[in-house]
DODRENVEX-143151 format. One record per residue: residue in one letter; y, z negated, x negated of N, C-alpha, C, CB in turn. Coordinates in steps of 0.05 Angstrom, whole numbers, padded with zeros to 5 digits, always signed. Glycine has a CB too. Layout:
aYZXYZXYZXYZX
...
END
This chain:
m+00052+00056+00881+00048+00081+00867+00032+00077+00841+00075+00095+00861
k+00039+00055+00827+00024+00050+00802-00005+00042+00808+00038+00028+00786
l-00010+00027+00829-00037+00020+00836-00053+00045+00843-00038+00001+00860
l-00040+00065+00856-00053+00090+00863-00060+00105+00837-00035+00107+00881
r-00042+00105+00818-00048+00118+00793-00072+00105+00779-00024+00117+00774
i-00072+00078+00778-00094+00064+00765-00121+00071+00779-00089+00034+00765
a-00121+00070+00806-00145+00077+00820-00154+00106+00815-00142+00072+00850
s-00135+00124+00814-00141+00152+00809-00152+00156+00781-00116+00169+00813
l-00140+00141+00762-00151+00142+00734-00180+00133+00733-00133+00126+00716
a-00185+00111+00747-00213+00100+00747-00233+00120+00758-00214+00073+00763
v-00225+00133+00780-00242+00153+00792-00247+00177+00773-00231+00163+00819
c-00225+00186+00761-00227+00208+00742-00245+00201+00718-00200+00216+00732
f-00242+00177+00708-00259+00168+00685-00288+00168+00692-00250+00141+00675
l-00294+00157+00716-00321+00156+00725-00333+00183+00729-00323+00140+00751
a-00318+00201+00741-00327+00228+00746-00332+00243+00720-00307+00244+00763
l-00314+00241+00701-00318+00254+00675-00342+00243+00661-00293+00251+00658
s-00345+00217+00661-00367+00204+00647-00394+00213+00659-00365+00174+00647
v-00396+00214+00685-00421+00221+00698-00427+00251+00693-00420+00216+00728
h-00407+00268+00696-00411+00297+00693-00418+00304+00665-00385+00312+00701
a-00406+00291+00645-00411+00298+00617-00426+00276+00602-00384+00303+00603
k-00445+00264+00615-00459+00241+00604-00473+00248+00578-00479+00230+00624
e-00485+00271+00577-00501+00279+00553-00485+00298+00535-00526+00292+00561
r-00460+00303+00541-00444+00322+00525-00425+00308+00506-00428+00341+00544
p-00420+00319+00483-00401+00306+00464-00374+00303+00477-00399+00322+00438
k-00362+00279+00473-00335+00274+00484-00321+00253+00468-00337+00266+00514
s-00295+00251+00471-00280+00230+00457-00258+00221+00475-00269+00241+00430
w-00249+00197+00471-00227+00185+00487-00206+00175+00468-00237+00163+00505
e-00181+00177+00476-00159+00165+00462-00139+00153+00481-00144+00186+00444
m-00129+00129+00475-00109+00116+00491-00083+00117+00475-00117+00087+00499
f-00061+00125+00488-00036+00128+00474-00014+00115+00490-00030+00158+00469
s+00003+00099+00477+00026+00086+00490+00049+00085+00471+00018+00058+00500
s+00073+00088+00482+00097+00086+00465+00118+00068+00479+00109+00114+00459
w+00132+00052+00463+00153+00034+00472+00180+00041+00461+00145+00005+00465
v+00201+00033+00475+00228+00038+00466+00244+00012+00467+00242+00060+00483
y+00258+00007+00445+00276-00017+00444+00304-00007+00437+00266-00038+00423
r+00323-00012+00454+00351-00003+00450+00369-00027+00443+00362+00011+00476
f+00385-00023+00422+00403-00044+00413+00431-00033+00410+00392-00057+00387
t+00450-00045+00424+00478-00036+00421+00494-00060+00410+00489-00026+00448
e+00506-00056+00388+00522-00077+00375+00547-00083+00391+00529-00070+00346
n+00554-00108+00393+00579-00117+00407+00580-00108+00436+00604-00106+00392
d+00557-00109+00449+00555-00102+00478+00542-00126+00493+00539-00076+00482
p+00558-00144+00504+00546-00168+00517+00529-00161+00540+00569-00186+00526
g+00533-00138+00553+00517-00131+00576+00490-00118+00570+00532-00112+00593
n+00485-00114+00544+00459-00102+00537+00438-00124+00534+00462-00086+00511
n+00417-00122+00550+00397-00143+00550+00375-00137+00529+00384-00146+00577
n+00377-00115+00515+00359-00109+00493+00329-00111+00501+00364-00127+00470
e+00322-00099+00523+00294-00100+00532+00277-00080+00517+00293-00095+00562
v+00251-00087+00515+00231-00068+00505+00218-00056+00530+00210-00082+00486
t+00218-00030+00532+00207-00016+00555+00184+00002+00547+00229+00000+00570
l+00164+00004+00564+00142+00022+00561+00151+00050+00569+00117+00013+00577
n+00150+00069+00550+00161+00095+00554+00140+00114+00566+00172+00106+00529
k+00117+00116+00552+00096+00134+00561+00069+00121+00555+00098+00162+00548
s+00049+00128+00572+00022+00119+00567+00002+00140+00578+00017+00091+00580
w-00015+00149+00560-00035+00170+00568-00063+00161+00561-00028+00197+00555
l-00082+00171+00575-00110+00170+00567-00119+00199+00564-00128+00154+00589
i-00131+00205+00541-00137+00233+00534-00167+00236+00530-00122+00242+00508
n-00179+00255+00544-00208+00260+00541-00213+00289+00533-00222+00254+00568
r-00231+00292+00514-00240+00318+00505-00270+00319+00510-00233+00324+00475
t-00280+00339+00524-00308+00341+00531-00318+00369+00525-00313+00334+00561
r-00340+00371+00510-00352+00397+00504-00371+00404+00527-00368+00396+00477
l-00363+00425+00542-00379+00433+00566-00403+00449+00558-00361+00450+00585
d-00401+00467+00538-00423+00481+00526-00415+00488+00497-00431+00506+00542
s-00431+00505+00484-00426+00511+00456-00400+00526+00451-00449+00527+00445
k-00389+00538+00472-00364+00554+00468-00342+00546+00487-00371+00583+00473
t-00345+00524+00502-00325+00516+00521-00319+00486+00518-00334+00522+00550
e-00293+00480+00518-00284+00452+00516-00262+00447+00536-00274+00446+00488
a-00262+00424+00549-00242+00416+00568-00226+00392+00557-00254+00408+00596
v-00200+00393+00561-00182+00371+00552-00164+00363+00575-00164+00381+00527
v-00162+00337+00580-00146+00327+00602-00129+00303+00592-00163+00319+00626
f-00103+00304+00599-00085+00282+00593-00079+00268+00620-00058+00292+00579
l-00087+00243+00624-00081+00229+00648-00058+00209+00642-00107+00214+00658
a-00037+00211+00658-00013+00196+00652-00011+00171+00670+00012+00213+00657
l-00011+00148+00657-00009+00123+00672+00021+00115+00675-00024+00100+00658
e+00037+00123+00656+00065+00116+00656+00082+00138+00643+00070+00089+00641
g+00106+00143+00654+00125+00160+00640+00124+00190+00648+00121+00158+00612
q+00106+00199+00665+00105+00227+00673+00104+00229+00703+00080+00240+00660
e+00114+00251+00713+00115+00255+00742+00088+00259+00754+00133+00278+00749
m+00070+00272+00740+00044+00279+00752+00022+00263+00738+00039+00309+00749
l+00002+00255+00753-00021+00240+00742-00035+00257+00721-00041+00232+00764
v-00042+00282+00728-00054+00300+00708-00032+00314+00693-00073+00321+00723
h-00024+00302+00671-00001+00313+00656-00009+00339+00642+00008+00292+00635
d-00033+00341+00632-00042+00364+00617-00072+00368+00623-00036+00361+00587
f-00079+00392+00631-00107+00399+00635-00112+00427+00626-00116+00395+00665
r-00130+00431+00608-00135+00458+00598-00165+00462+00591-00117+00465+00574
v-00174+00486+00593-00201+00494+00585-00199+00514+00562-00217+00506+00609
h-00213+00508+00540-00213+00526+00517-00240+00541+00517-00210+00510+00491
r-00238+00567+00518-00263+00584+00516-00261+00599+00490-00265+00603+00541
y-00279+00593+00471-00279+00606+00445-00294+00632+00447-00293+00587+00424
l-00281+00653+00436-00290+00681+00440-00307+00690+00416-00267+00699+00444
p-00328+00706+00421-00346+00715+00400-00338+00742+00387-00374+00717+00411
f-00312+00749+00390-00304+00775+00380-00286+00771+00355-00289+00791+00402
d-00288+00789+00336-00271+00788+00312-00242+00791+00320-00280+00809+00292
g-00225+00773+00311-00197+00774+00316-00189+00760+00342-00188+00802+00317
f-00207+00755+00360-00202+00741+00385-00213+00713+00382-00214+00756+00410
d-00196+00693+00379-00205+00666+00374-00213+00651+00399-00184+00650+00359
q-00194+00649+00418-00200+00634+00442-00180+00642+00464-00198+00604+00437
i-00188+00636+00489-00170+00638+00511-00168+00610+00524-00180+00659+00532
v-00144+00602+00530-00138+00575+00541-00125+00579+00568-00121+00558+00522
f-00134+00564+00588-00121+00566+00614-00120+00538+00627-00135+00586+00633
g-00100+00534+00644-00096+00508+00657-00066+00502+00659-00111+00486+00642
r-00060+00476+00656-00032+00466+00656-00026+00454+00629-00027+00446+00679
f-00009+00466+00613-00003+00456+00587+00023+00468+00576-00027+00463+00567
a+00030+00462+00551+00055+00472+00540+00052+00500+00530+00064+00453+00517
p+00071+00518+00535+00070+00546+00525+00071+00547+00495+00093+00562+00537
p+00061+00569+00483+00061+00571+00454+00088+00579+00444+00040+00592+00445
f+00105+00560+00439+00132+00566+00430+00141+00545+00410+00153+00567+00453
g+00151+00553+00387+00161+00534+00367+00139+00520+00352+00178+00515+00380
r+00146+00505+00332+00127+00491+00315+00115+00466+00328+00139+00484+00289
e+00131+00449+00339+00121+00423+00348+00114+00423+00378+00141+00402+00343
w+00128+00438+00394+00125+00435+00423+00097+00443+00432+00145+00452+00437
a+00085+00463+00419+00060+00474+00430+00035+00467+00414+00062+00503+00432
d+00038+00463+00388+00013+00460+00373+00010+00434+00359+00011+00482+00352
i+00029+00415+00362+00026+00388+00351+00029+00369+00375+00047+00382+00329
r+00008+00353+00380+00009+00335+00403+00030+00313+00399-00018+00323+00408
y+00041+00305+00421+00062+00284+00421+00053+00259+00406+00069+00276+00450
d+00028+00251+00409+00018+00227+00396+00008+00232+00368-00005+00215+00413
h+00009+00257+00358+00001+00263+00331+00026+00268+00313-00017+00287+00331
l+00049+00268+00324+00073+00274+00309+00079+00252+00289+00097+00279+00327
p+00091+00258+00266+00099+00237+00248+00120+00218+00261+00111+00249+00222
t+00139+00230+00276+00158+00214+00291+00149+00210+00319+00186+00227+00290
v+00160+00192+00333+00150+00185+00360+00156+00207+00380+00163+00159+00369
f+00179+00220+00378+00187+00240+00398+00185+00268+00386+00214+00234+00408
y+00183+00287+00404+00186+00315+00396+00215+00320+00387+00179+00334+00420
s+00218+00341+00372+00246+00348+00364+00261+00356+00390+00245+00372+00344
s+00286+00347+00391+00302+00353+00414+00311+00382+00417+00326+00335+00414
i+00306+00398+00397+00316+00425+00398+00299+00442+00418+00316+00438+00371
t+00275+00434+00424+00259+00450+00442+00251+00436+00468+00234+00459+00428
d+00251+00409+00469+00241+00396+00492+00259+00400+00517+00238+00367+00487
s+00283+00410+00513+00301+00416+00536+00299+00445+00545+00329+00408+00529
l+00285+00461+00529+00285+00490+00535+00258+00501+00545+00293+00505+00510
v+00237+00488+00538+00210+00498+00545+00197+00478+00563+00193+00503+00519
a+00186+00488+00586+00175+00471+00606+00144+00473+00607+00187+00477+00634
r+00131+00451+00610+00102+00451+00614+00096+00466+00640+00090+00422+00615
d+00074+00482+00640+00071+00500+00663+00041+00507+00667+00087+00526+00658
n+00035+00521+00689+00009+00531+00694+00007+00560+00683+00002+00531+00724
g-00014+00566+00668-00016+00592+00657-00040+00595+00638+00009+00599+00642
a-00039+00615+00621-00061+00621+00603-00049+00630+00576-00079+00644+00614
r-00065+00626+00555-00057+00633+00528-00080+00647+00514-00048+00608+00512
l-00074+00668+00499-00094+00682+00483-00087+00679+00454-00096+00712+00491
d-00106+00670+00438-00102+00666+00409-00116+00688+00393-00112+00638+00400
l-00101+00702+00377-00112+00724+00360-00106+00717+00331-00099+00751+00368
s-00123+00727+00313-00119+00723+00285-00131+00746+00269-00132+00697+00276
c-00119+00751+00246-00128+00771+00227-00120+00763+00199-00117+00800+00235
g-00139+00753+00184-00133+00744+00157-00114+00721+00157-00122+00766+00141
w-00091+00724+00144-00071+00703+00143-00050+00703+00165-00057+00704+00117
a-00054+00721+00185-00035+00723+00207-00049+00714+00233-00025+00752+00210
s-00034+00700+00250-00043+00692+00276-00022+00697+00297-00052+00662+00276
l-00031+00703+00321-00013+00710+00343-00022+00696+00368-00011+00740+00348
n-00004+00682+00382-00009+00668+00407+00007+00682+00429-00003+00638+00406
l-00006+00690+00450+00007+00703+00473+00003+00686+00497-00004+00732+00478
g+00025+00679+00511+00023+00662+00535+00035+00675+00559+00037+00636+00529
f+00023+00669+00582+00032+00680+00608+00033+00656+00628+00013+00703+00619
f+00057+00649+00637+00060+00625+00653+00077+00631+00677+00072+00601+00637
a+00069+00619+00701+00086+00623+00725+00076+00603+00746+00084+00652+00735
s+00094+00585+00755+00087+00567+00777+00113+00553+00786+00066+00546+00768
s+00110+00538+00808+00132+00523+00818+00129+00493+00810+00134+00525+00849
q+00112+00488+00790+00106+00460+00781+00114+00456+00752+00077+00454+00785
r+00134+00471+00743+00144+00467+00716+00154+00438+00712+00166+00488+00709
h+00148+00427+00689+00157+00400+00683+00170+00399+00656+00133+00380+00685
g+00194+00387+00654+00209+00387+00629+00229+00409+00629+00190+00390+00605
g+00245+00411+00608+00265+00432+00606+00289+00426+00624+00253+00458+00614
f+00309+00443+00622+00332+00441+00639+00325+00446+00669+00354+00460+00630
v+00344+00439+00686+00339+00443+00715+00333+00472+00721+00363+00433+00731
k+00348+00491+00709+00343+00519+00713+00315+00527+00705+00363+00536+00698
e+00305+00515+00684+00277+00521+00675+00257+00512+00696+00271+00507+00648
r+00261+00487+00706+00242+00477+00725+00242+00492+00751+00247+00447+00730
k+00265+00502+00759+00267+00516+00785+00259+00546+00783+00295+00513+00796
d+00256+00556+00759+00250+00584+00756+00219+00588+00756+00262+00595+00729
s+00208+00598+00778+00179+00601+00780+00170+00629+00773+00171+00594+00809
k+00187+00646+00764+00179+00673+00756+00163+00672+00731+00204+00691+00752
m+00149+00695+00725+00132+00697+00702+00148+00694+00676+00118+00723+00702
h+00138+00677+00658+00149+00674+00631+00128+00684+00611+00158+00644+00625
l+00137+00701+00593+00119+00711+00573+00127+00700+00545+00119+00742+00572
y+00108+00689+00531+00113+00677+00505+00097+00691+00483+00106+00647+00506
q+00108+00692+00460+00093+00700+00436+00101+00683+00412+00098+00731+00430
r+00082+00678+00395+00087+00662+00371+00071+00674+00349+00081+00632+00375
l+00084+00684+00328+00070+00696+00305+00072+00677+00282+00084+00723+00297
r+00049+00672+00268+00047+00654+00245+00035+00669+00221+00030+00630+00252
l+00047+00664+00198+00037+00675+00173+00030+00652+00155+00057+00695+00160
d+00004+00648+00149-00004+00627+00131-00007+00638+00103-00032+00614+00140
l+00013+00634+00087+00015+00645+00060+00002+00626+00039+00044+00651+00053
s+00004+00633+00014-00009+00617-00006+00007+00592-00012-00012+00634-00032
h-00005+00573-00027+00008+00549-00035+00018+00532-00012+00031+00555-00054
g+00004+00533+00011+00011+00515+00034+00035+00523+00049+00014+00488+00024
l+00045+00548+00046+00069+00556+00060+00062+00571+00086+00086+00574+00041
t+00076+00564+00107+00072+00577+00133+00100+00586+00144+00058+00558+00154
l+00101+00611+00153+00125+00621+00166+00118+00629+00195+00137+00645+00150
g+00137+00626+00213+00131+00632+00241+00156+00641+00256+00119+00608+00255
a+00151+00656+00278+00173+00665+00296+00162+00664+00324+00182+00694+00288
s+00179+00654+00342+00172+00652+00371+00193+00666+00387+00168+00623+00379
y+00184+00677+00410+00202+00690+00428+00192+00687+00457+00206+00720+00421
r+00210+00683+00476+00203+00681+00504+00218+00702+00519+00209+00653+00515
y+00204+00716+00537+00216+00736+00554+00214+00727+00583+00203+00764+00550
t+00236+00728+00598+00235+00723+00627+00254+00744+00640+00244+00694+00634
r+00251+00748+00665+00268+00767+00680+00296+00756+00683+00256+00773+00707
t+00299+00730+00682+00326+00718+00686+00340+00712+00660+00323+00693+00703
r+00326+00702+00639+00338+00696+00614+00318+00703+00592+00346+00665+00612
d+00326+00719+00573+00307+00729+00553+00317+00725+00525+00301+00758+00558
d+00335+00706+00520+00346+00704+00494+00338+00678+00480+00376+00706+00495
l+00315+00667+00485+00305+00644+00472+00286+00651+00449+00290+00625+00492
w+00293+00644+00425+00276+00650+00402+00278+00627+00382+00284+00677+00389
a+00258+00626+00364+00256+00605+00344+00245+00616+00318+00240+00581+00354
l+00254+00605+00296+00243+00611+00269+00234+00585+00256+00264+00627+00252
e+00212+00586+00242+00202+00561+00229+00191+00567+00202+00180+00549+00247
a+00192+00547+00185+00179+00548+00159+00169+00520+00152+00200+00558+00137
a+00145+00519+00141+00133+00493+00134+00117+00496+00108+00114+00483+00157
w+00118+00475+00093+00103+00474+00068+00086+00448+00068+00122+00474+00043
f+00060+00452+00062+00041+00429+00064+00023+00428+00039+00025+00431+00090
r+00019+00404+00030-00002+00398+00011-00012+00370+00018+00009+00400-00019
p-00036+00363+00009-00047+00336+00016-00027+00314+00010-00073+00331+00002
g-00019+00299+00030+00000+00277+00027+00029+00283+00031-00004+00266+00000
t+00036+00309+00033+00064+00316+00036+00067+00339+00056+00076+00324+00008
e+00087+00338+00072+00094+00360+00090+00124+00362+00093+00080+00356+00118
f+00134+00387+00092+00162+00392+00097+00164+00415+00117+00177+00399+00070
a+00181+00412+00138+00183+00432+00158+00213+00435+00166+00166+00426+00182
v+00221+00460+00172+00247+00465+00183+00245+00486+00205+00267+00475+00160
e+00260+00482+00226+00259+00501+00248+00286+00504+00261+00239+00490+00270
t+00292+00528+00269+00317+00533+00284+00311+00547+00310+00337+00550+00266
v+00326+00540+00331+00322+00552+00357+00349+00561+00368+00309+00531+00377
s+00349+00585+00379+00374+00597+00391+00370+00603+00420+00382+00622+00375
f+00389+00595+00436+00389+00600+00465+00417+00602+00475+00373+00578+00480
d+00423+00623+00490+00450+00626+00501+00471+00627+00479+00456+00604+00520
n+00465+00640+00457+00483+00642+00434+00490+00615+00422+00508+00657+00443
k+00473+00595+00426+00477+00569+00413+00452+00563+00397+00482+00547+00435
t+00457+00552+00373+00435+00548+00354+00432+00518+00347+00438+00565+00329
q+00408+00509+00347+00402+00481+00338+00380+00483+00317+00393+00463+00362
w+00379+00462+00299+00358+00462+00279+00352+00434+00271+00368+00479+00254
y+00328+00431+00258+00320+00405+00247+00304+00409+00221+00304+00389+00268
f+00302+00388+00205+00282+00388+00184+00267+00362+00184+00295+00393+00156
l+00242+00363+00175+00224+00340+00176+00211+00337+00149+00204+00343+00199
f+00211+00313+00138+00197+00308+00113+00178+00285+00118+00217+00300+00090
y+00153+00288+00108+00131+00270+00115+00115+00265+00089+00113+00281+00138
e+00113+00240+00080+00101+00234+00054+00082+00210+00056+00123+00228+00033
k+00058+00213+00044+00039+00192+00043+00046+00174+00019+00010+00202+00041
i+00052+00149+00024+00060+00132+00002+00038+00112-00007+00085+00116+00009
s+00018+00109+00009-00006+00093+00002-00029+00103+00019-00001+00063+00006
r-00052+00091+00016-00076+00100+00030-00072+00100+00061-00099+00084+00023
q-00057+00080+00070-00055+00077+00099-00026+00078+00110-00066+00050+00107
v-00007+00083+00093+00021+00083+00101+00034+00110+00095+00037+00060+00087
w+00048+00121+00115+00063+00146+00113+00093+00140+00119+00052+00168+00131
a+00110+00153+00105+00139+00152+00110+00148+00179+00121+00155+00143+00085
t+00167+00178+00140+00177+00203+00152+00207+00202+00155+00164+00208+00179
m+00219+00225+00154+00248+00228+00157+00254+00254+00172+00263+00226+00129
r+00270+00252+00193+00277+00276+00208+00308+00276+00211+00263+00276+00235
y+00319+00299+00208+00348+00303+00214+00350+00326+00234+00364+00309+00188
e+00366+00322+00255+00369+00342+00276+00399+00348+00279+00357+00332+00303
s+00405+00374+00280+00432+00384+00286+00431+00397+00313+00442+00404+00263
l+00441+00382+00333+00439+00391+00361+00466+00399+00372+00427+00368+00378
i+00466+00413+00394+00491+00420+00407+00506+00395+00415+00486+00438+00431
s+00491+00375+00424+00503+00350+00433+00511+00331+00410+00484+00335+00451
g+00503+00337+00386+00510+00320+00363+00487+00319+00343+00516+00291+00372
n+00489+00302+00323+00469+00300+00302+00453+00274+00304+00482+00303+00274
r+00428+00275+00295+00411+00251+00296+00396+00249+00270+00392+00251+00320
f+00393+00225+00260+00377+00219+00236+00355+00200+00245+00394+00207+00213
v+00330+00207+00240+00307+00191+00250+00288+00184+00227+00292+00207+00272
p+00292+00161+00213+00273+00152+00193+00250+00137+00207+00286+00135+00172
g+00227+00135+00193+00205+00120+00205+00182+00116+00187+00196+00134+00230
v+00161+00102+00197+00137+00096+00182+00113+00098+00201+00139+00068+00168
k+00090+00106+00190+00065+00106+00205+00044+00091+00189+00056+00136+00211
i+00030+00074+00203+00008+00058+00191-00018+00068+00204+00012+00027+00194
k-00036+00079+00188-00060+00091+00199-00084+00074+00191-00063+00120+00189
l-00098+00064+00212-00122+00048+00208-00146+00064+00217-00120+00021+00222
k-00169+00052+00218-00194+00068+00224-00192+00080+00252-00218+00049+00222
n-00188+00064+00273-00186+00073+00300-00160+00067+00313-00209+00062+00316
l-00140+00061+00297-00114+00052+00308-00091+00062+00291-00114+00021+00310
d-00071+00073+00304-00047+00082+00290-00023+00067+00301-00043+00112+00293
f-00004+00059+00283+00021+00047+00291+00043+00065+00280+00025+00018+00281
k+00064+00071+00296+00087+00086+00287+00112+00072+00296+00086+00115+00298
f+00132+00072+00278+00158+00059+00284+00180+00078+00273+00160+00031+00271
n+00200+00082+00290+00223+00099+00283+00249+00086+00292+00220+00127+00294
a+00270+00092+00278+00297+00085+00287+00312+00112+00292+00312+00067+00266
v+00327+00113+00313+00343+00137+00320+00372+00130+00315+00338+00147+00349
l+00384+00142+00295+00412+00137+00288+00429+00160+00297+00415+00132+00257
d+00444+00157+00318+00460+00178+00329+00486+00181+00314+00465+00172+00359
g+00495+00205+00311+00520+00210+00297+00545+00203+00312+00522+00239+00289
e+00542+00199+00339+00565+00192+00355+00573+00163+00351+00559+00197+00385
k+00599+00158+00349+00609+00131+00345+00603+00114+00369+00640+00132+00340
n+00596+00089+00364+00590+00069+00385+00565+00076+00401+00613+00066+00403
s+00548+00094+00391+00523+00100+00405+00503+00078+00399+00512+00128+00395
p+00485+00072+00419+00466+00051+00414+00445+00059+00393+00451+00044+00440
m+00436+00039+00378+00414+00044+00359+00388+00041+00375+00415+00024+00335
v+00370+00060+00372+00345+00060+00388+00322+00057+00369+00342+00087+00404
f+00304+00038+00375+00280+00033+00359+00256+00042+00376+00277+00003+00351
l+00239+00058+00364+00216+00069+00378+00190+00058+00366+00216+00100+00377
g+00170+00053+00383+00144+00044+00373+00122+00059+00388+00141+00014+00376
q+00100+00062+00375+00078+00077+00387+00051+00066+00377+00080+00107+00381
i+00032+00063+00395+00005+00054+00388-00015+00074+00398-00001+00025+00399
i-00034+00082+00382-00054+00101+00390-00081+00089+00383-00051+00129+00375
v-00099+00087+00404-00126+00076+00400-00146+00098+00405-00130+00052+00420
r-00164+00102+00387-00185+00122+00390-00212+00109+00393-00185+00142+00366
y-00229+00119+00411-00256+00107+00414-00274+00128+00425-00255+00082+00432
END
């Protein structure tokens, strides 16, 4: 199976390179590793395992159209993990329409911050179990300091989320409203409507200035609420420190970490400290290469 993936990746790379030979494009290679350590556990072999590996291509098809594809070598069920086409619109208030297979516009991190661009290695756990990657379309609207994302998704190929999410192929409608206020403050609200379950919503607030970011988000589903906060600080020209705290239905997690940013190479390291007694300590690592 892995050899088939490698061969498929090679064919895709060749096809993309030939098709877009004269068009602007960029490539990124992304991989993350996990190291688990459990104290006083003789049966734990403390292995380092490759968690995910993607090759990401962005190609400008024409002056108003861009294609993005995530090819998964490791850690995902489908070879084409993410494929979308962005068509930028020439109308006031209508920014772009996006269609393909990608994450719906819900919450702060799940939809608009890429997994490999996050300060911490993983997405916040408050949304990755509730929102599934899907086939659909998204319309982005804006007016001054307000922006609105509308999403329409429906397929039998949902990936991620709870089992009920993956098996529900009915239409899901998403909306996310953002207000970009003064002094780097952003407020947002997201809501999802489905015929079977329509009580998923999220509220977010973030404050940003060069070198510092603070974000907090809460998500409610089935009358249960989870929340997290994230603090991200530049401590030198190439080093960033990060701290995340998550209050989940399953328990609490504290995730400190560091990111080292070089010219074409990023390193990220995090520790996941679970609030449960006798839980294993998990160390996460991530390498991103851009070329």
